[in-house]
N, C-alpha and C positions, 0 to 999 in steps of 0.2 A: 121459631125463626130467631136468628141473631139480630140484634139491634143494628140497623144499617149504618154504614159510614157516612160522613158528610158528603162524600162524592156521590154515594148512591141516593142521597136525598135530594141532590140538586135538580135533576130532571123533573121528578114529580113536583118539586116546589115551583119550578118555572111553569109547568103545566097548570097547576093549581092556581097561580096568580096571573095567568095569561088573559083572563077575562076583562082586565082593566079596571076592576073594582077594588077598593081598598080592602085589605084583609087584616084583621087583628091577629097579632102574633100568636096569642094563645089558641085561637080557633085554628090557625094554620098548623100549629104543632098537633093538635087534636085530629085535624083532618089527614095530615100525613101519617100519623100513628095508625089511623084507620086504614089508610092506603097500604101500609106495610103489614096489616093484620097483627100489630103488636098486642101482647097480652097485657093485662093490668100490671103484672109484675115488671114486665119490660118497660112499661111507660113510666114507672116510678123508680127504676133501678138507678142508684146514684153513682156518680163518678167516685173514684177512690178518696177525693177530698171530702166527700159527704156533704157537699154544699149545693149541688145541682143534679138534676136528672140527666142521665147520659144522653137520651134522645133528645131533650131540649137543648143540651149543649151542641149536639150534631146539627140540629136545625139552625141554631144560631150561627155556627161556622158556615154552613151552607148559605145562609143569608148574607153573611159578611162577604163571602167570595162572589156571590151573585150581584151585590151591590157594587163591589170594586170592578167588576166586569161590565157594569152598566146595564145589567139585565133586571135589576130590581131597584126600587127607589123607596126610601123611607119617607113617610109623610108626617 
């Protein structure tokens, strides 16, 4: 499977965090990677800059958009 776009990450992200419990970002990234059945190679694939994992970046962008929409809160 290809690494999902940040748009594809948004709904599972909301569903994962809808329980009202605080979630650590690293655990959320791992849980979402499991949800999308990403391989180990896909989980560590880097952006062209070489500084961040592509999937981590997409989860971060999804988080940013969800916070701006008022659907997610940083604690």
